[in-house]
Each structure stands twice: as C-alpha cells, then as structure tokens.
C-alpha positions as CSV (number, residue, x, y, z in Angstrom):
1,M,10.3,-37.6,-16.5
2,K,12.3,-39.3,-19.3
3,Q,11.2,-36.5,-21.7
4,L,12.2,-33.8,-19.2
5,V,15.7,-35.3,-18.9
6,T,16.0,-35.6,-22.7
7,L,14.9,-32.0,-23.1
8,L,17.5,-30.7,-20.5
9,I,20.3,-32.6,-22.2
10,F,19.3,-31.2,-25.6
11,L,19.2,-27.7,-24.3
12,G,22.6,-28.2,-22.6
13,L,24.1,-29.3,-25.9
14,C,22.6,-26.4,-27.8
15,S,24.0,-23.8,-25.4
16,I,27.6,-24.8,-26.3
17,V,27.2,-24.2,-30.0
18,Y,28.8,-21.0,-31.2
19,A,27.2,-18.6,-33.6
20,Q,29.3,-17.6,-36.7
21,E,31.1,-14.4,-36.0
22,D,33.7,-14.3,-38.7
23,N,32.4,-13.0,-42.0
24,D,35.4,-14.4,-43.9
25,G,36.3,-10.9,-45.0
26,I,32.9,-10.2,-46.6
27,T,31.5,-6.8,-46.0
28,P,27.8,-6.1,-46.4
29,V,26.7,-3.8,-49.2
30,A,23.7,-1.5,-49.0
31,L,21.7,-1.4,-52.2
32,D,19.6,1.5,-53.4
33,A,15.8,1.1,-53.0
34,I,13.9,0.3,-56.2
35,T,10.2,0.4,-57.0
36,V,8.8,-2.2,-59.2
37,S,5.5,-1.2,-60.8
38,S,3.2,-2.4,-63.5
39,A,3.2,-0.6,-66.8
40,N,-0.6,-0.2,-66.2
41,A,-0.5,1.0,-62.6
42,D,-2.3,4.1,-63.6
43,Y,-5.2,2.0,-65.0
44,L,-5.5,0.0,-61.8
45,R,-5.2,3.1,-59.6
46,K,-8.1,4.7,-61.5
47,V,-10.5,1.8,-61.9
48,T,-10.1,-0.1,-58.6
49,D,-11.3,1.2,-55.3
50,G,-11.0,-1.8,-53.1
51,Q,-14.8,-2.2,-52.8
52,T,-15.5,-3.3,-56.4
53,S,-16.9,-6.7,-56.9
54,E,-14.3,-9.5,-56.7
55,V,-15.2,-10.8,-60.3
56,V,-14.5,-7.3,-61.6
57,Q,-11.3,-6.9,-59.7
58,E,-9.9,-10.2,-60.9
59,L,-10.6,-9.3,-64.5
60,Q,-9.1,-5.8,-64.0
61,Y,-5.8,-7.4,-62.7
62,R,-5.8,-9.8,-65.7
63,V,-6.2,-6.8,-68.0
64,A,-3.4,-4.8,-66.3
65,N,-0.9,-7.7,-66.4
66,F,-1.7,-8.9,-69.9
67,D,1.3,-9.4,-72.2
68,V,0.4,-8.1,-75.7
69,S,3.5,-9.8,-77.2
70,S,1.8,-13.1,-76.6
71,L,-0.8,-12.3,-79.3
72,S,-0.4,-14.1,-82.6
73,E,-1.1,-10.7,-84.4
74,Y,1.6,-9.0,-82.4
75,D,3.9,-6.9,-84.7
76,K,5.4,-4.0,-82.9
77,E,6.3,-2.2,-86.1
78,A,3.1,-2.7,-88.1
79,I,0.2,-2.2,-85.7
80,S,-0.2,0.9,-83.6
81,S,-2.7,-0.6,-81.1
82,F,-4.2,-3.9,-80.1
83,E,-7.8,-4.5,-78.9
84,V,-8.3,-7.4,-76.5
85,I,-11.6,-8.6,-75.0
86,F,-11.5,-10.2,-71.6
87,K,-14.6,-12.1,-70.5
88,A,-16.0,-13.1,-67.1
89,S,-19.2,-14.9,-66.2
90,N,-21.3,-11.8,-66.0
91,G,-19.4,-9.2,-68.0
92,D,-16.3,-8.2,-70.0
93,I,-13.6,-5.7,-70.4
94,I,-12.5,-4.4,-73.8
95,A,-8.9,-3.0,-73.5
96,T,-6.8,-1.2,-76.1
97,Y,-3.1,-1.6,-75.7
98,T,-0.1,0.1,-77.3
99,P,2.7,-2.1,-78.8
100,D,4.7,-1.7,-75.6
101,G,1.8,-3.1,-73.5
102,S,0.3,0.1,-72.0
103,I,-3.4,0.4,-71.8
104,V,-4.7,3.4,-73.8
105,K,-8.4,2.8,-73.1
106,A,-10.7,0.2,-71.5
107,F,-14.4,-0.3,-71.4
108,E,-15.8,-2.4,-68.6
109,D,-19.4,-3.7,-68.6
110,F,-20.8,-6.1,-66.0
111,D,-24.3,-7.2,-65.1
112,N,-25.7,-8.1,-61.6
113,I,-22.6,-7.8,-59.6
114,I,-22.4,-7.4,-55.8
115,L,-22.6,-3.6,-55.3
116,P,-20.0,-1.9,-53.0
117,L,-21.4,-1.1,-49.6
118,P,-21.4,2.7,-50.1
119,V,-23.4,2.2,-53.4
120,R,-25.8,-0.1,-51.7
121,K,-26.4,2.4,-49.0
122,M,-27.1,5.1,-51.6
123,V,-29.5,2.9,-53.4
124,F,-31.5,1.8,-50.4
125,D,-31.4,5.0,-48.5
126,G,-35.0,6.2,-48.6
127,N,-36.1,3.1,-50.5
128,D,-37.3,0.9,-47.7
129,G,-39.2,-2.2,-48.9
130,W,-37.8,-2.0,-52.4
131,K,-35.8,-4.9,-53.8
132,M,-33.0,-4.8,-56.4
133,E,-34.1,-6.5,-59.6
134,K,-30.9,-6.0,-61.5
135,N,-27.9,-3.8,-61.8
136,R,-25.2,-2.9,-64.3
137,Y,-21.7,-1.5,-63.7
138,I,-19.9,0.4,-66.5
139,C,-16.4,1.9,-66.3
140,I,-14.6,3.7,-69.0
141,F,-10.9,4.3,-68.7
142,S,-8.9,6.6,-71.0
143,E,-5.4,7.8,-70.4
144,D,-6.4,11.1,-72.0
145,D,-9.7,11.7,-70.3
146,L,-11.5,11.2,-67.0
147,T,-12.5,7.7,-65.9
148,K,-16.3,7.2,-65.8
149,K,-17.8,4.8,-63.3
150,Q,-21.5,4.3,-63.4
151,Y,-24.0,2.0,-61.7
152,K,-27.5,1.5,-63.2
153,V,-29.9,-0.1,-60.7
154,T,-33.5,-1.2,-61.2
155,L,-35.6,-1.5,-58.0
156,T,-39.0,-3.1,-57.7
157,D,-41.8,-2.9,-55.1
158,G,-44.6,-5.0,-56.2
159,N,-45.7,-3.6,-59.6
160,K,-43.7,-0.4,-59.2
161,K,-40.3,0.0,-60.8
162,K,-37.6,2.6,-60.1
163,K,-34.4,3.1,-62.1
164,M,-31.4,4.8,-60.6
165,I,-28.2,5.9,-62.2
166,L,-25.2,6.6,-59.9
167,N,-22.2,8.3,-61.5
168,F,-18.8,8.3,-59.9
169,D,-16.7,10.2,-62.4
170,E,-13.1,11.1,-61.4
C-alpha cells in the first residue's frame, strides 16, 4: 500500500512538469543524405555471399578494411602496389593494394571450412552414405576480371574416394 501511494505521488508530480516548447530561436536544418562506403566495397560485394564460412568472412572484412599506409614499406610515390598476406587458422588471403588502399586482386585459399548449405546440398545430393574427408575453398578476385569461387571436396565411402569440383564463377 505504501508503494502504491508513493507511486501515485510520483506520477502526480511528473504530470505538472512542462516539456520544452521554446527553441530559443533555433530552427532545424535538413541535411543532405550521404552514403559512406568502403574503398573496397566492390571486393566485399563480389567475394561474400552471406553463407561463406565465418572464418573466411572475418578475414575478408580485415582485408577490405586494411590501411596500407600503416605498412613500414609504404611510399605512395615509389611503389605502385603492395602485396599483403592475411592468415587465419586454416587458410590465408593474399591481397594486392594500390597506394590509395584499393584492392586490385586477391587470392583466397582455405582448407576444411564449413561449407555453405547450398554447396553441402549439391555435394551430398545423390551421395548417400558418403562422408566428407576434406574440402578446399579457393576464391580469386580481380577488379579487371571475373571472380572465381571454387570448392574442391573429397568424399569417402569405405575404400572408395570421390573428388568433386564445384565452380561458382561470376
């Protein structure tokens, strides 16, 4: 009961507080919309598909957001491109940057990643009883050429082995 009375008093006091209505002569200003994008948005758009392994995606974002000016060899005037290797636990990405930080080309190579669901369905469709022994994901990005995405999968069923290559070129 004590709490109810306290609550009613509090609500009664709050109702007599006035909102600020006077803007002190300040008029709101509408700003133009701007779009902020990464210099390497094209790279991310072509290599990520939302279903790629988390380890691969994390490294792709590091590659896209890398600041080439942080390199000790950085000399915008003397060097026309910079090659940087990014490593993860089960693969790496070798990226070539221009002096302004844009990715010219990238080579991604990962072993034994979690395959995206559509790729797993393609691999195991018609291969009942087979088990995946190993897999390899390769992606080649070039601003001048098509992006190549490829999964190489090795399946086993007892003593039998089957190798599959799935290409997803743009």
